[in-house]
N, CA, C and O of each residue as an XYZ file, in Angstrom:
304
protein
N       9.215     13.248     44.233
C       8.550     12.076     43.730
C       7.524     12.512     42.678
O       6.801     13.492     42.857
N       7.486     11.771     41.600
C       6.537     12.103     40.535
C       5.155     11.572     40.879
O       4.995     10.496     41.456
N       4.196     12.344     40.515
C       2.825     11.894     40.717
C       2.337     11.190     39.461
O       2.985     11.246     38.415
N       1.223     10.545     39.566
C       0.631      9.851     38.412
C       0.294     10.848     37.315
O       0.441     10.537     36.133
N      -0.152     12.034     37.686
C      -0.492     13.054     36.688
C       0.739     13.489     35.902
O       0.661     13.660     34.686
N       1.865     13.669     36.569
C       3.091     14.049     35.870
C       3.550     12.930     34.933
O       3.983     13.183     33.809
N       3.448     11.711     35.407
C       3.817     10.557     34.590
C       2.937     10.492     33.339
O       3.432     10.286     32.231
N       1.640     10.669     33.528
C       0.699     10.616     32.405
C       0.960     11.738     31.410
O       0.837     11.534     30.203
N       1.319     12.920     31.900
C       1.601     14.044     31.012
C       2.790     13.767     30.107
O       2.846     14.283     28.991
N       3.713     12.987     30.552
C       4.909     12.704     29.755
C       4.758     11.457     28.889
O       5.286     11.410     27.777
N       4.064     10.473     29.371
C       3.969      9.196     28.664
C       2.827      9.169     27.650
O       2.999      8.617     26.563
N       1.688      9.736     27.963
C       0.540      9.669     27.051
C       0.816     10.272     25.676
O       0.430      9.663     24.679
N       1.463     11.436     25.567
C       1.757     11.949     24.219
C       2.659     11.008     23.418
O       2.477     10.857     22.210
N       3.617     10.385     24.073
C       4.490      9.436     23.384
C       3.694      8.223     22.909
O       3.879      7.761     21.784
N       2.825      7.717     23.747
C       1.982      6.580     23.363
C       1.057      6.928     22.214
O       0.859      6.120     21.307
N       0.492      8.120     22.245
C      -0.386      8.549     21.154
C       0.383      8.651     19.847
O      -0.130      8.280     18.791
N       1.600      9.149     19.912
C       2.431      9.248     18.716
C       2.720      7.866     18.143
O       2.627      7.667     16.931
N       3.063      6.929     18.984
C       3.358      5.573     18.519
C       2.128      4.890     17.930
O       2.238      4.158     16.947
N       0.971      5.120     18.517
C      -0.252      4.482     18.027
C      -0.733      5.067     16.709
O      -1.323      4.359     15.893
N      -0.486      6.351     16.496
C      -0.991      6.992     15.282
C      -0.020      6.934     14.123
O      -0.405      7.207     12.986
N       1.230      6.586     14.384
C       2.190      6.506     13.282
C       2.081      5.128     12.652
O       2.571      4.142     13.201
N       1.433      5.069     11.492
C       1.248      3.804     10.812
C       2.462      3.435      9.986
O       3.274      4.289      9.629
N       2.574      2.176      9.692
C       3.637      1.701      8.822
C       3.132      1.815      7.393
O       2.037      1.354      7.073
N       3.934      2.429      6.541
C       3.540      2.576      5.141
C       3.528      1.211      4.477
O       4.466      0.429      4.631
N       2.473      0.930      3.746
C       2.367     -0.340      3.052
C       2.372     -0.090      1.561
O       1.667      0.776      1.044
N       3.179     -0.867      0.899
C       3.195     -0.788     -0.555
C       1.957     -1.498     -1.078
O       1.545     -2.524     -0.537
N       1.373     -0.953     -2.122
C       0.215     -1.596     -2.704
C       0.016     -1.145     -4.135
O       0.439     -0.062     -4.541
N      -0.636     -2.002     -4.876
C      -1.005     -1.687     -6.249
C      -2.519     -1.790     -6.317
O      -3.093     -2.854     -6.084
N      -3.157     -0.675     -6.638
C      -4.617     -0.612     -6.685
C      -5.032     -0.134     -8.071
O      -4.699      0.986     -8.458
N      -5.763     -0.971     -8.832
C      -6.227     -0.516    -10.146
C      -7.356      0.492     -9.985
O      -8.099      0.457     -9.004
N      -7.478      1.394    -10.962
C      -8.657      2.261    -10.942
C      -9.741      1.577    -11.778
O      -9.540      0.459    -12.251
N     -10.847      2.216    -11.957
C     -11.976      1.571    -12.639
C     -12.043      1.896    -14.125
O     -13.020      1.536    -14.781
N     -11.033      2.567    -14.675
C     -11.123      2.988    -16.072
C     -10.797      1.874    -17.064
O     -11.279      1.900    -18.196
N      -9.988      0.897    -16.655
C      -9.640     -0.220    -17.533
C      -9.906     -1.529    -16.793
O     -10.192     -1.524    -15.595
N      -9.815     -2.624    -17.495
C     -10.177     -3.923    -16.935
C      -8.997     -4.580    -16.211
O      -8.797     -5.787    -16.347
N      -8.225     -3.826    -15.457
C      -7.040     -4.346    -14.777
C      -7.433     -5.079    -13.500
O      -8.269     -4.606    -12.730
N      -6.813     -6.249    -13.286
C      -6.991     -7.026    -12.064
C      -5.629     -7.198    -11.410
O      -4.649     -7.514    -12.085
N      -5.560     -6.992    -10.096
C      -4.312     -7.166     -9.353
C      -4.519     -8.267     -8.319
O      -5.465     -8.228     -7.532
N      -3.614     -9.257     -8.334
C      -3.660    -10.347     -7.361
C      -2.424    -10.232     -6.471
O      -1.315    -10.535     -6.913
N      -2.605     -9.793     -5.205
C      -1.457     -9.682     -4.303
C      -1.108    -11.041     -3.701
O      -1.989    -11.846     -3.399
N       0.190    -11.282     -3.532
C       0.676    -12.494     -2.877
C       1.950    -12.112     -2.120
O       3.052    -12.209     -2.660
N       1.791    -11.681     -0.878
C       2.934    -11.186     -0.106
C       3.432     -9.886     -0.707
O       2.672     -8.925     -0.828
N       4.716     -9.847     -1.088
C       5.273     -8.640     -1.695
C       5.343     -8.741     -3.217
O       6.046     -7.965     -3.865
N       4.610     -9.702     -3.783
C       4.538     -9.871     -5.239
C       3.101     -9.598     -5.693
O       2.143    -10.015     -5.043
N       2.972     -8.898     -6.807
C       1.664     -8.540     -7.338
C       1.578     -9.018     -8.781
O       2.400     -8.634     -9.612
N       0.589     -9.854     -9.083
C       0.363    -10.287    -10.456
C      -0.721     -9.400    -11.044
O      -1.797     -9.251    -10.465
N      -0.432     -8.816    -12.196
C      -1.343     -7.874    -12.837
C      -1.880     -8.525    -14.102
O      -1.117     -8.916    -14.986
N      -3.199     -8.637    -14.178
C      -3.875     -9.345    -15.269
C      -4.839     -8.430    -16.011
O      -5.137     -7.316    -15.579
N      -5.313     -8.939    -17.139
C      -6.358     -8.322    -17.958
C      -5.890     -7.006    -18.555
O      -4.959     -7.011    -19.359
N      -6.487     -5.896    -18.202
C      -6.180     -4.637    -18.866
C      -7.068     -4.468    -20.088
O      -8.044     -5.198    -20.265
N      -6.725     -3.509    -20.923
C      -7.488     -3.236    -22.140
C      -6.539     -3.239    -23.326
O      -5.523     -2.545    -23.324
N      -6.882     -4.028    -24.342
C      -6.058     -4.118    -25.554
C      -6.530     -3.117    -26.589
O      -7.727     -2.880    -26.755
N      -5.562     -2.535    -27.283
C      -5.829     -1.668    -28.431
C      -4.754     -2.003    -29.462
O      -3.596     -1.612    -29.317
N      -5.150     -2.728    -30.497
C      -4.167     -3.201    -31.469
C      -3.243     -4.199    -30.800
O      -3.710     -5.143    -30.162
N      -1.935     -4.003    -30.935
C      -0.951     -4.881    -30.299
C      -0.539     -4.403    -28.911
O       0.391     -4.954    -28.323
N      -1.207     -3.397    -28.385
C      -0.833     -2.807    -27.095
C      -1.813     -3.220    -26.002
O      -3.010     -3.374    -26.244
N      -1.277     -3.396    -24.792
C      -2.092     -3.712    -23.624
C      -1.915     -2.581    -22.611
O      -0.792     -2.236    -22.243
N      -3.029     -2.012    -22.167
C      -2.994     -0.863    -21.263
C      -3.541     -1.231    -19.891
O      -4.487     -2.010    -19.771
N      -2.930     -0.657    -18.859
C      -3.390     -0.778    -17.483
C      -3.453      0.624    -16.898
O      -2.739      1.525    -17.339
N      -4.314      0.801    -15.903
C      -4.410      2.084    -15.220
C      -4.560      1.818    -13.726
O      -5.300      0.924    -13.315
N      -3.849      2.605    -12.916
C      -3.803      2.356    -11.484
C      -4.133      3.605    -10.681
O      -3.752      4.719    -11.041
N      -4.846      3.393     -9.595
C      -5.107      4.452     -8.623
C      -3.848      4.660     -7.783
O      -3.486      5.791     -7.459
N      -3.187      3.553     -7.435
C      -1.941      3.613     -6.668
C      -1.035      2.496     -7.154
O      -1.483      1.367     -7.351
N       0.251      2.812     -7.348
C       1.224      1.816     -7.804
C       2.481      1.966     -6.964
O       3.305      2.844     -7.218
N       2.625      1.107     -5.965
C       3.759      1.163     -5.046
C       4.211     -0.259     -4.745
O       3.487     -1.027     -4.112
N       5.412     -0.608     -5.203
C       5.960     -1.949     -5.001
C       6.991     -1.873     -3.878
O       7.859     -1.001     -3.897
N       6.907     -2.784     -2.891
C       7.863     -2.728     -1.785
C       9.277     -3.082     -2.238
O       9.457     -3.759     -3.250
N      10.268     -2.628     -1.495
C      11.654     -2.993     -1.770
C      11.777     -4.509     -1.721
O      11.362     -5.143     -0.751
N      12.344     -5.079     -2.762
C      12.474     -6.532     -2.846
C      11.237     -7.209     -3.397
O      11.239     -8.425     -3.590
N      10.176     -6.451     -3.657
C       8.941     -7.003     -4.194
C       8.963     -7.017     -5.710
O       9.965     -6.659     -6.330
N       7.849     -7.433     -6.306
C       7.776     -7.511     -7.763
C       6.355     -7.255     -8.238
O       5.383     -7.654     -7.595
N       6.256     -6.582     -9.376
C       4.990     -6.426    -10.094
C       5.142     -7.229    -11.379
O       6.002     -6.926    -12.206
N       4.314     -8.246    -11.548
C       4.424     -9.159    -12.681
C       3.222     -8.939    -13.593
O       2.081     -9.193    -13.207
N       3.491     -8.468    -14.799
C       2.433     -8.237    -15.775
C       2.271     -9.499    -16.604
O       3.169     -9.878    -17.356
N       1.114    -10.151    -16.464
C       0.833    -11.375    -17.204
C       0.207    -10.995    -18.532
O      -0.917    -10.494    -18.585
N       0.945    -11.237    -19.600
C       0.460    -10.894    -20.930
C      -0.340    -12.039    -21.435
O      -0.860    -11.984    -22.550
């Protein structure tokens, strides 16, 4: 017959593994170098502002990760 200590030795490591394994989340995070604004809405991200130089619009991101089936929409 198993004791509570034996049960805990086998189950607690599994529980700790499940609790510490996070689900990866896609996200778009602008950095502070340009005037980029990101508006998240579910798995869609609207990207606004940025910095213009001539006819070009620039954005800069700390993290740029779009989920499968998601969209990054650059509003010009």
